[in-house]
Every structure is written in structure tokens, then in C-alpha cells.
C-alpha positions in Angstrom: 162.3 146.0 89.4 165.3 148.2 89.7 166.2 150.9 87.1 169.1 149.8 84.8 170.9 153.1 85.3 171.4 155.4 88.3 169.2 158.5 88.5 172.2 160.7 87.9 172.7 159.1 84.5 169.2 159.9 83.5 169.6 163.5 84.6 172.9 163.9 82.6 171.3 162.2 79.5 168.3 164.5 79.7 170.6 167.5 79.8 172.5 166.3 76.7 169.2 165.5 74.9 168.0 169.0 75.5 171.2 170.4 74.1 170.9 168.2 71.0 167.3 169.1 70.5 168.6 172.2 68.7 169.0 171.5 64.9 172.0 173.9 64.6 173.9 172.1 67.4 173.0 168.8 65.8 174.4 170.0 62.5 177.6 171.3 64.1 178.1 168.0 66.0 177.6 166.0 62.8 180.1 168.2 60.9 182.6 167.9 63.7 182.1 164.1 63.7 183.6 164.1 60.2 186.5 166.4 60.9 187.7 169.2 63.2 186.8 172.6 61.9 187.3 176.3 62.7 184.4 178.7 63.3 185.0 180.2 59.8 184.8 176.7 58.2 181.6 175.9 60.1 180.1 179.2 59.2 180.8 178.6 55.5 179.6 174.9 55.7 176.4 175.6 57.5 175.6 179.0 55.9 175.2 180.7 59.3 176.5 183.9 60.9 179.8 183.6 62.8 178.1 184.9 66.0 175.5 182.2 65.8 178.0 179.4 65.3 180.2 180.7 68.1 177.3 180.9 70.5 176.4 177.2 69.8 180.0 176.1 70.0 180.3 177.8 73.4 177.4 175.8 74.7 178.7 172.6 73.3 182.2 173.3 74.8 180.8 174.2 78.2 179.0 170.8 78.4 182.1 168.9 77.3 180.8 167.7 73.9 183.4 169.6 71.9 187.0 170.7 72.5 188.6 173.9 71.3 192.3 174.2 70.4 194.0 177.4 69.3 196.0 176.9 66.1 197.7 180.2 65.0 195.0 182.8 64.5 192.1 180.2 64.5 190.4 178.1 67.1 189.8 174.6 65.9 186.8 172.7 67.3 186.7 168.9 67.6 184.0 166.5 68.8 185.0 164.7 72.0 183.3 161.4 71.1 181.8 161.0 67.6 179.3 158.4 69.0 177.3 161.4 70.3 175.8 161.8 66.8 174.8 158.1 66.6 171.2 158.8 67.8 170.8 161.3 65.0 171.8 158.8 62.4 169.5 156.1 63.9 166.5 158.5 63.9 167.3 159.4 60.3 167.3 155.7 59.3 164.1 155.0 61.2 162.4 157.9 59.4 163.6 156.6 56.0 162.4 153.0 56.7 159.0 154.2 58.0 158.3 155.8 54.7 158.9 152.6 52.7 
């Protein structure tokens, strides 16, 4: 039987899963799936230090999961494709239904 995807797809997916294994990055991605936000807005929303949020955003930007756009004095971050957070929602629903 042949694998349904090419090996390169599995490698890329594994790299993304490793990035998303961090709860702070998951929280950032889920917030950005709702709306584009600045570092300051994310800092206030997530109750984290600016340096910490900036570090995670840099990783997400380098891997192409978020985009950054300068708007005056601020840099606004947006998720490239909001479907990236779908696995998080699915796992949350599975966890809730397994408790019932």
C-alpha cells in the first residue's frame, strides 16, 4: 500500500506540529484566527511579557504561519490561514466529549 501523502508533506506537517506543541504559540494563533492584533494587544490579551510574545511571533512568522504588517508605529500580526487552529478546536471538543 502506498502512503497517501508524499514524505515531504509528513516532514513539513511534523515541523508545524512541533511549533504548535507550545501552548503560548497555540494561544497566539487562536487569538489571531479571530482578528489581527499588535504585539501590545497580544501582550494584554494573553498576560505575557512583550519580549515573550515577540519571540513566539518571530518563530511563527519565520515558518509562514503569520504575517506582519507595519501600521504607523505598530506592527500588526495576522494569521495566514485560520484553518491552522482547527486541530486545536477538534482536540478540545474530543476532550469535552470524552468526559461525558
